[in-house]
MARKELO-524225 format. One record per residue (C-alpha): x, y, z. Coordinates in steps of 0.25 Angstrom, whole numbers, padded with zeros to 4 digits, always signed. Example, Ala and Ser with C-alpha at 12.3 -4.5 7.8 and 13.67 -1.06 7.14 Angstrom:
2
+0049-0018+0031+0055-0004+0029
END
This chain:
957
+0460+0144+0116+0468+0153+0108+0483+0150+0105+0488+0160+0115+0479+0155+0126+0483+0141+0123+0498+0145+0124+0495+0152+0137+0487+0141+0144+0491+0137+0157+0489+0122+0154+0504+0119+0154+0507+0125+0168+0507+0117+0181+0497+0119+0192+0508+0125+0200+0509+0137+0190+0494+0138+0191+0493+0141+0205+0502+0153+0204+0493+0165+0206+0491+0176+0196+0479+0185+0199+0469+0183+0210+0457+0189+0216+0458+0193+0230+0449+0185+0239+0445+0175+0228+0449+0162+0223+0449+0167+0209+0463+0168+0204+0472+0167+0191+0484+0159+0190+0497+0166+0186+0498+0158+0173+0484+0163+0168+0487+0177+0170+0501+0176+0163+0493+0169+0151+0483+0180+0151+0493+0191+0151+0502+0184+0140+0490+0183+0131+0485+0197+0134+0499+0202+0130+0498+0194+0117+0485+0201+0114+0491+0215+0118+0502+0212+0108+0493+0207+0097+0482+0218+0098+0486+0230+0107+0501+0233+0108+0504+0243+0097+0513+0239+0086+0524+0248+0089+0525+0242+0103+0524+0228+0097+0536+0231+0088+0545+0235+0099+0542+0222+0107+0543+0214+0094+0557+0220+0091+0562+0214+0104+0554+0201+0104+0558+0198+0089+0545+0200+0082+0530+0203+0084+0526+0188+0088+0538+0188+0098+0533+0201+0104+0520+0195+0106+0526+0183+0113+0535+0192+0121+0523+0200+0127+0515+0188+0129+0527+0181+0137+0530+0193+0146+0515+0194+0149+0515+0179+0152+0526+0180+0162+0524+0194+0168+0518+0188+0181+0527+0177+0183+0531+0184+0196+0518+0180+0202+0523+0165+0202+0531+0169+0215+0528+0167+0230+0530+0182+0232+0517+0185+0223+0509+0172+0226+0508+0176+0240+0497+0186+0236+0488+0174+0234+0489+0166+0247+0476+0158+0242+0485+0151+0232+0496+0147+0242+0490+0133+0244+0490+0130+0229+0504+0135+0228+0510+0127+0239+0505+0114+0232+0515+0117+0221+0526+0123+0230+0523+0137+0227+0525+0142+0241+0523+0157+0245+0520+0165+0257+0510+0176+0259+0519+0184+0268+0523+0194+0258+0535+0200+0267+0543+0187+0263+0544+0192+0248+0552+0204+0244+0545+0217+0241+0550+0217+0227+0544+0203+0224+0533+0209+0215+0528+0199+0205+0533+0208+0193+0548+0208+0199+0548+0193+0203+0542+0190+0189+0554+0197+0182+0564+0189+0190+0556+0176+0187+0557+0179+0172+0571+0183+0173+0574+0169+0180+0566+0161+0169+0573+0168+0157+0586+0166+0163+0584+0151+0168+0575+0146+0157+0581+0154+0145+0595+0159+0149+0592+0173+0147+0602+0183+0153+0598+0194+0163+0599+0205+0153+0589+0198+0144+0578+0193+0153+0577+0206+0161+0572+0213+0148+0560+0204+0148+0558+0201+0163+0557+0216+0166+0543+0216+0159+0538+0206+0169+0545+0214+0181+0538+0227+0176+0524+0222+0173+0518+0228+0185+0523+0242+0181+0537+0243+0186+0549+0234+0184+0557+0230+0196+0570+0236+0198+0583+0229+0201+0582+0230+0216+0568+0223+0216+0573+0212+0207+0585+0209+0215+0577+0209+0228+0567+0199+0222+0578+0190+0216+0586+0189+0229+0573+0185+0237+0569+0175+0227+0582+0167+0227+0583+0167+0242+0570+0166+0249+0562+0153+0251+0550+0160+0244+0558+0163+0232+0555+0156+0219+0570+0153+0216+0574+0150+0231+0589+0144+0231+0588+0144+0216+0579+0131+0216+0567+0130+0207+0556+0132+0216+0541+0129+0213+0540+0144+0211+0551+0144+0200+0545+0132+0193+0532+0139+0193+0538+0152+0187+0546+0144+0177+0533+0136+0173+0525+0149+0171+0536+0156+0163+0539+0144+0154+0524+0143+0151+0523+0158+0148+0535+0157+0138+0529+0145+0131+0515+0151+0131+0521+0164+0124+0529+0156+0115+0542+0163+0118+0552+0151+0118+0560+0156+0105+0558+0171+0109+0565+0169+0123+0578+0164+0116+0577+0177+0107+0573+0186+0118+0585+0182+0126+0594+0191+0118+0584+0202+0115+0585+0216+0120+0572+0222+0125+0572+0237+0125+0568+0243+0138+0557+0250+0131+0551+0237+0125+0552+0231+0140+0543+0242+0144+0533+0239+0133+0533+0224+0136+0530+0227+0151+0519+0236+0147+0512+0225+0138+0514+0215+0149+0508+0225+0159+0495+0226+0151+0494+0212+0148+0495+0209+0163+0484+0220+0166+0474+0215+0156+0476+0200+0160+0475+0204+0175+0462+0211+0172+0451+0202+0178+0440+0208+0169+0448+0203+0157+0455+0190+0163+0447+0185+0175+0454+0178+0186+0451+0163+0186+0449+0153+0197+0459+0141+0197+0449+0131+0192+0445+0140+0180+0451+0136+0167+0459+0148+0163+0461+0144+0149+0448+0150+0144+0451+0152+0129+0443+0166+0130+0451+0171+0141+0461+0180+0134+0451+0184+0123+0441+0188+0132+0450+0196+0141+0457+0203+0130+0443+0207+0124+0439+0212+0138+0452+0221+0139+0448+0226+0125+0461+0233+0122+0460+0242+0109+0467+0235+0097+0480+0240+0093+0479+0253+0084+0486+0254+0071+0486+0267+0064+0479+0265+0050+0484+0272+0037+0486+0287+0040+0484+0298+0029+0498+0304+0027+0492+0317+0021+0491+0327+0032+0478+0333+0027+0471+0319+0025+0476+0314+0039+0471+0326+0046+0458+0326+0039+0456+0312+0042+0460+0312+0057+0456+0326+0062+0448+0336+0054+0443+0334+0040+0444+0349+0038+0457+0351+0044+0469+0355+0036+0482+0351+0043+0491+0361+0049+0505+0362+0044+0511+0355+0056+0501+0344+0055+0505+0342+0040+0519+0342+0044+0517+0332+0055+0510+0322+0046+0521+0323+0036+0531+0320+0046+0524+0308+0052+0522+0302+0038+0537+0304+0036+0542+0297+0049+0548+0283+0048+0550+0281+0062+0545+0285+0076+0549+0299+0080+0547+0311+0089+0539+0321+0082+0538+0335+0088+0528+0344+0083+0529+0359+0086+0518+0368+0081+0509+0379+0086+0497+0377+0094+0484+0374+0086+0492+0367+0074+0486+0354+0077+0498+0347+0083+0490+0336+0090+0483+0332+0077+0497+0332+0070+0502+0323+0081+0490+0313+0079+0493+0313+0064+0508+0310+0067+0504+0299+0077+0494+0292+0067+0505+0292+0056+0516+0287+0065+0507+0276+0071+0503+0271+0057+0518+0269+0054+0524+0264+0067+0513+0256+0074+0510+0265+0085+0497+0260+0092+0492+0274+0097+0494+0288+0100+0497+0296+0113+0494+0311+0115+0500+0317+0127+0496+0331+0131+0500+0340+0143+0487+0341+0151+0474+0334+0154+0467+0345+0147+0475+0344+0134+0473+0329+0133+0458+0330+0135+0458+0340+0124+0465+0331+0115+0457+0319+0118+0445+0323+0109+0455+0326+0097+0462+0313+0099+0449+0305+0100+0445+0310+0086+0458+0306+0080+0458+0292+0086+0444+0290+0081+0449+0292+0067+0460+0282+0069+0450+0272+0075+0441+0274+0063+0452+0272+0054+0457+0260+0061+0443+0254+0063+0446+0251+0078+0443+0258+0091+0455+0266+0097+0458+0269+0111+0460+0283+0116+0464+0287+0130+0465+0300+0138+0476+0300+0147+0476+0308+0160+0471+0307+0174+0458+0313+0172+0454+0306+0158+0441+0300+0163+0436+0314+0166+0437+0317+0151+0423+0315+0145+0429+0311+0131+0438+0301+0138+0427+0295+0146+0419+0293+0133+0431+0286+0127+0433+0278+0139+0418+0274+0139+0420+0269+0125+0431+0260+0129+0426+0249+0137+0432+0236+0134+0423+0227+0126+0422+0212+0124+0426+0212+0109+0438+0213+0100+0436+0228+0099+0436+0237+0112+0424+0246+0114+0412+0248+0123+0404+0237+0129+0393+0241+0138+0381+0233+0143+0369+0235+0135+0376+0242+0124+0382+0237+0111+0397+0237+0109+0403+0248+0102+0417+0251+0098+0421+0265+0099+0431+0271+0090+0439+0278+0101+0438+0274+0116+0447+0273+0128+0450+0259+0133+0447+0258+0148+0458+0249+0151+0468+0259+0145+0462+0270+0153+0468+0264+0166+0480+0270+0173+0493+0268+0166+0487+0263+0153+0483+0276+0146+0494+0276+0136+0491+0262+0132+0479+0267+0124+0480+0268+0109+0478+0283+0109+0479+0292+0121+0478+0307+0125+0485+0309+0138+0492+0319+0146+0507+0320+0145+0508+0313+0159+0504+0300+0153+0516+0300+0143+0526+0305+0154+0522+0294+0163+0529+0285+0153+0542+0291+0158+0539+0290+0172+0543+0279+0182+0529+0273+0185+0523+0260+0185+0518+0254+0172+0525+0265+0164+0527+0253+0154+0512+0255+0150+0514+0269+0146+0526+0265+0138+0518+0255+0130+0507+0265+0128+0517+0275+0122+0525+0264+0114+0514+0262+0105+0510+0276+0102+0513+0289+0095+0515+0299+0107+0510+0313+0105+0515+0323+0116+0508+0337+0115+0512+0350+0121+0526+0345+0123+0531+0359+0127+0522+0358+0140+0530+0348+0147+0541+0353+0157+0555+0347+0160+0549+0337+0170+0539+0331+0161+0548+0332+0150+0557+0321+0157+0546+0311+0156+0542+0316+0142+0555+0314+0136+0557+0300+0142+0544+0296+0137+0547+0300+0123+0561+0293+0124+0553+0280+0127+0543+0282+0117+0554+0284+0107+0560+0270+0111+0546+0264+0108+0547+0270+0094+0535+0279+0095+0533+0293+0089+0531+0305+0098+0524+0317+0094+0527+0330+0102+0518+0342+0100+0521+0356+0105+0518+0370+0101+0533+0372+0102+0545+0365+0110+0557+0371+0116+0569+0366+0108+0574+0359+0120+0561+0351+0122+0561+0347+0108+0575+0342+0109+0572+0334+0122+0560+0327+0115+0568+0323+0103+0580+0318+0112+0570+0310+0120+0565+0303+0107+0578+0301+0101+0587+0299+0114+0596+0310+0110+0599+0321+0101+0611+0322+0091+0617+0334+0086+0610+0332+0073+0596+0331+0081+0599+0344+0089+0602+0351+0076+0589+0346+0070+0581+0352+0082+0589+0365+0083+0581+0372+0073+0566+0369+0074+0556+0377+0067+0541+0379+0071+0531+0372+0069+0540+0360+0068+0540+0345+0069+0552+0338+0074+0553+0323+0072+0564+0314+0078+0565+0299+0077+0573+0290+0086+0585+0289+0076+0582+0297+0064+0583+0312+0061+0576+0323+0068+0567+0331+0058+0562+0345+0061+0551+0349+0051+0545+0363+0052+0531+0363+0049+0524+0374+0041+0519+0386+0049+0507+0384+0057+0495+0383+0049+0494+0398+0046+0491+0400+0060+0499+0412+0066+0494+0420+0078+0501+0433+0083+0498+0434+0098+0500+0448+0105+0508+0446+0118+0505+0456+0129+0512+0455+0143+0502+0458+0153+0505+0463+0168+0501+0452+0178+0490+0460+0184+0476+0455+0186+0469+0468+0182+0477+0470+0169+0473+0456+0165+0459+0458+0168+0458+0471+0161+0465+0465+0148+0456+0454+0148+0443+0462+0150+0447+0471+0138+0451+0459+0129+0437+0452+0132+0428+0464+0129+0422+0457+0117+0423+0443+0122+0433+0432+0119+0442+0423+0128+0455+0424+0135+0464+0413+0140+0473+0417+0153+0483+0407+0156+0490+0407+0170+0501+0399+0174+0495+0394+0187+0481+0390+0192+0481+0400+0203+0485+0411+0194+0474+0407+0184+0464+0406+0195+0468+0420+0200+0467+0426+0186+0453+0420+0184+0448+0426+0197+0453+0439+0194+0447+0440+0180+0434+0435+0185+0434+0446+0196+0439+0457+0186+0432+0454+0173+0424+0441+0176+0410+0449+0174+0412+0449+0159+0422+0438+0157+0421+0423+0159+0434+0419+0166+0437+0404+0167+0448+0395+0173+0456+0383+0167+0467+0377+0175+0471+0363+0180+0466+0365+0194+0451+0361+0191+0444+0348+0194+0445+0338+0183+0430+0340+0179+0432+0356+0179+0445+0355+0172+0439+0346+0161+0428+0356+0160+0437+0368+0159+0445+0361+0148+0433+0358+0140+0428+0372+0141+0441+0378+0137+0441+0369+0124+0427+0371+0121+0426+0386+0123+0440+0390+0117+0442+0379+0107+0444+0380+0092+0430+0382+0089+0426+0392+0099+0419+0405+0095+0421+0419+0101+0421+0418+0117+0410+0426+0123+0409+0429+0134+0423+0433+0136+0431+0422+0143+0444+0421+0150+0450+0407+0153+0461+0408+0164+0469+0395+0163+0482+0389+0166+0491+0380+0157+0479+0371+0155+0475+0380+0143+0489+0380+0137+0491+0367+0131+0483+0359+0120+0470+0365+0121+0464+0371+0109+0459+0384+0115+0458+0398+0109+0457+0411+0116+0457+0425+0112+0467+0431+0122+0478+0424+0130+0483+0429+0144+0495+0420+0149+0505+0420+0160+0519+0420+0156+0523+0405+0153+0535+0398+0146+0535+0402+0131+0530+0389+0126+0518+0388+0135+0515+0403+0132+0514+0400+0117+0505+0388+0120+0496+0398+0128+0497+0408+0116+0491+0397+0108+0478+0398+0115+0475+0412+0110+0469+0413+0096+0472+0399+0093+0462+0398+0082+0460+0408+0071+0446+0414+0074+0447+0426+0064+0437+0420+0054+0426+0418+0065+0429+0430+0073+0429+0422+0086+0438+0432+0094+0434+0446+0099+0440+0457+0092+0448+0461+0104+0455+0447+0104+0457+0444+0090+0472+0447+0091+0479+0436+0099+0485+0441+0112+0492+0436+0124+0493+0443+0137+0506+0437+0145+0505+0439+0160+0510+0432+0172+0523+0440+0174+0528+0454+0179+0533+0459+0165+0539+0472+0170+0550+0465+0178+0563+0461+0172+0563+0449+0171+0548+0447+0171+0542+0440+0183+0533+0429+0180+0522+0427+0191+0525+0417+0202+0514+0407+0197+0521+0406+0184+0535+0403+0189+0529+0392+0197+0524+0385+0184+0535+0389+0175+0550+0392+0177+0553+0406+0178+0565+0405+0168+0555+0400+0157+0545+0411+0160+0556+0421+0159+0562+0416+0146+0548+0415+0141+0545+0429+0144+0558+0434+0139+0556+0427+0126+0542+0432+0124+0546+0447+0128+0557+0446+0117+0547+0440+0107+0537+0451+0110+0547+0462+0109+0552+0457+0095+0538+0453+0090+0529+0464+0095+0522+0456+0106+0517+0446+0096+0519+0430+0097+0516+0424+0084+0511+0410+0085+0516+0400+0080+0528+0407+0074+0534+0412+0088+0531+0399+0096+0544+0392+0093+0554+0404+0094+0548+0408+0107+0549+0394+0113+0563+0391+0108+0568+0405+0113+0562+0403+0127+0568+0389+0129+0581+0392+0122+0594+0396+0128+0595+0411+0123+0594+0422+0132+0580+0429+0132+0575+0441+0139+0581+0455+0143+0595+0455+0149+0590+0458+0163+0582+0445+0163+0594+0436+0161+0600+0435+0175+0586+0430+0180+0584+0421+0168+0597+0415+0171+0594+0412+0185+0580+0406+0182+0586+0398+0171+0596+0391+0180+0584+0388+0190+0576+0383+0178+0586+0373+0173+0588+0368+0187+0573+0366+0189+0572+0359+0175+0583+0349+0178+0577+0346+0192+0564+0343+0186+0570+0334+0175+0577+0327+0186+0565+0325+0194+0557+0319+0182+0569+0310+0178+0568+0303+0192+0555+0296+0189+0557+0296+0174+0559+0282+0168+0572+0279+0161+0573+0279+0146+0570+0267+0137+0585+0262+0136+0588+0251+0146+0589+0237+0148+0577+0233+0157+0565+0239+0164+0571+0234+0178+0570+0247+0187+0563+0254+0176+0553+0262+0185+0562+0262+0198+0560+0274+0207+0548+0278+0199+0535+0284+0203+0528+0270+0205+0513+0269+0200+0511+0284+0197+0496+0286+0192+0489+0295+0183+0486+0305+0193+0492+0319+0197+0502+0312+0206+0506+0303+0194+0506+0315+0184+0515+0323+0194+0526+0313+0191+0528+0318+0177+0524+0332+0179+0533+0342+0186+0525+0347+0198+0521+0344+0213+0512+0332+0217+0498+0335+0214+0486+0330+0221+0473+0327+0214+0460+0328+0222+0445+0326+0220+0437+0338+0224+0423+0336+0230+0414+0346+0237+0412+0343+0252+0399+0347+0259+0395+0342+0273+0406+0332+0272+0400+0326+0259+0407+0326+0246+0401+0331+0233+0404+0333+0218+0407+0347+0214+0394+0352+0209+0399+0357+0196+0406+0344+0192+0396+0336+0184+0381+0336+0181+0374+0325+0188+0385+0323+0199+0388+0337+0202+0387+0339+0217+0385+0324+0219+0389+0319+0233+0401+0310+0233+0401+0299+0243+0413+0299+0252+0412+0285+0258+0408+0278+0246+0412+0276+0232+0406+0287+0223+0404+0278+0212+0409+0279+0197+0401+0291+0192+0402+0300+0204+0417+0296+0206+0420+0300+0191+0413+0314+0194+0421+0315+0207+0434+0312+0200+0432+0324+0191+0434+0332+0203+0449+0330+0204+0459+0341+0204+0474+0341+0206+0478+0350+0217+0490+0360+0215+0503+0353+0217+0508+0363+0227+0497+0359+0236+0504+0350+0246+0500+0336+0240+0504+0328+0252+0496+0337+0261+0484+0337+0252+0484+0322+0251+0485+0320+0266+0474+0330+0269+0464+0324+0258+0467+0310+0261+0465+0311+0276+0452+0319+0275+0445+0315+0262+0449+0301+0257+0437+0294+0253+0440+0279+0254+0427+0275+0247+0432+0282+0234+0444+0273+0232+0435+0263+0225+0431+0273+0215+0438+0273+0202+0437+0288+0200+0441+0292+0214+0450+0282+0220+0463+0288+0225+0458+0302+0224+0459+0313+0235+0447+0321+0238+0447+0336+0241+0433+0340+0246+0430+0355+0245+0421+0362+0254+0408+0365+0247+0406+0379+0251+0419+0384+0245+0425+0372+0238+0438+0372+0246+0446+0364+0255+0458+0367+0264+0469+0358+0260+0484+0357+0262+0484+0371+0268+0477+0377+0256+0462+0381+0253+0459+0373+0240+0446+0378+0233+0439+0374+0220+0430+0380+0210+0425+0375+0196+0429+0389+0191+0443+0391+0197+0447+0377+0200+0456+0374+0212+0462+0385+0220+0472+0383+0232+0476+0393+0242+0484+0393+0255+0475+0393+0267+0479+0407+0271+0477+0413+0257+0464+0406+0256+0459+0411+0269+0463+0425+0265+0455+0424+0252+0443+0419+0259+0443+0431+0268+0445+0441+0257+0433+0449+0254+0426+0445+0241+0426+0455+0230
END
């Protein structure tokens, strides 16, 4: 038996403590005594501390506990007492089969749950019991013991609030079933004290308790301690790792902890190895042996090497300058110095995170090779298991019975992959716990949302360098959560790297303020005159440093701007002429409906000689993934001349973080920063040497449409004003007009990026004099809407890290929000969205759409039985999110009543999903007063019934 296992043996406990129930199988005699589960949890916590918790997190806890050894004892002790609330009648009534055993020792309870207060959950009662033990046994004051006991109270995801605590306290001292009735020492109280004394002795904290009685535990550290206890509890509760035992079984098996830990097989702590400090050497080693670092990448490495403390680093540089690789280089250098245990990359959309995964895997593989240990890489979004690259990583990440983690399959020899995704980390709420993670921004924003188990997300962030890409893409609602997340990350002492083509100065100021808590006059002065490209660094307490990088790697593109009438025939004629010798055009529309209408029009008018394709968010998961892959493969860096001529009509999905390159751009009017992002999709790469552009398209050109240009002020189309505020569209148009008038209808990239953005989002008047009254009215409305959105976000946003305890930390929150559209809606500004599974209905039977996947395309799906794993996986790729303006409540009611497949609830892929069967003849359904239709070419279209009926009756052309 190991020393740790000897300390946590239950030999010193009385028989009375042994009959208190910890875990149990329903309808079974097998059970686990509470003391055994507490011992398992404590020893798992010690192993987490020794082998898994990042050095930065350990340092934060050690600063409170006294030193590293004291920190280890602290997490072990808290894990060893976390379930003390189960030694109560209010919990033990869940195991009536143990009532007789308890009666022998005076542990009386009743199975009538109505006699117990609703708030008497074992986490809350455990917090109160620990309070009493620390006060009575060790003379701690309330201010001190609450800092530690709140960890016990929060180990099920949400700490109790003051009202819950008061309710349980009042009941426990006044009711005969209470454990401190009339203040006497009842058998329940003696049992609780015995278990707590045993846990204190086993964890070796006798001397620590005297010191901790005067220690201040920062609120942020309380969150981290809670998260470690939650993980220890979850692992120790996993029957695959730590099986339940019958009362007759000797629970002191010396291999129990070692075997359980090997089965869990968490990846060992990552520590960055020596990092080359010369930019050329570093980029050759990590990315491309032939690559010569761009100027902004050289500057980024130089700044990272010079840092002496964690900082916020804002990198503003043009599209295509390698900002992502610069951020990874920064992260590795910072991690080597500061003890960070991983890196998080947060991107705006699922498509952008999928696109970055491959690049991240190649980088992590280099780190794993250097560290000589396998590393854990996670893809974090709701549809990650539909990404083939991630499924491959997940398949490589089975737990194995060995000191290393890797693959163990029957009949195959064990291998240890260089990079894999750990299956346990792939579960809900645990994504950020992976060493390396590529996620959608929602995963980061959830860390600032009042939701259960938010502490786990904080633990994931606290040990990482956090990279936030496309920071300009996040509106005022999302920014409330983003800035709060950054504030917490700063308190954890972590570095945050923010990437953007350019940021409005106000956005830059708010990000810096979130990291530093406030801005002084000196800070504001430093940020007032920022060049471009630039890198801004701001540590918690040091100076703000602004360093302008050298001009973008001799890449300068002059884009001709032409304002085009918002007319179908005019657009079709323009594109027909432009594509006479081949080539490719990207048309970006601001709404899905407008993109679909444009594609239909172009197919009708010039589709006989031009391939017209659609890319937007309203496709099935399978089709959207295929579209994204096709975009990257067809229009990526290595593409040749595009023949036959092709037009891609897209929405904002083509706007961000996709390395795609078109010969001509057509775009609806949008806010200036987003317009510039779109301009970055035309002539993105220099192809003059290869002649890979048709002669007619060798000069970069952008046609701007989506508004009535001949009106004063101009009138954006109705769809655009639903997506973007009219005030921003008008200012953007005014700034672009002024610029084109002064520069001869040319936008020079990257030189014009920052001036255009800063002028748009600044306070100076723009546009003609006769625009000003309307601009003033729209500005007033815009500001009111912005403040309302900010206030709406703050309602469910957690408080900052300054505070005394976690009591009430998540009160009035969103509860157990999950990683589905309903959960994402909490941190994104929009209406409630409903996700459905699309199947084809024929003769009351359901089928997989016949284009989905070879082998199972068109397969029949059982409605009254579980479809099984493989068919369930394919069916789950047929999910789609309905438009938010479609009445969500009515949609759910209609589908739930008509098509809810009870048998599917046992299927891992399909449980909880709504099914939307489409009639096989026209792939449509009548739903919530609308006709909903789907095709793999156009995606989902939704029309009111009267409009749909008129369309069906119209003569076909």
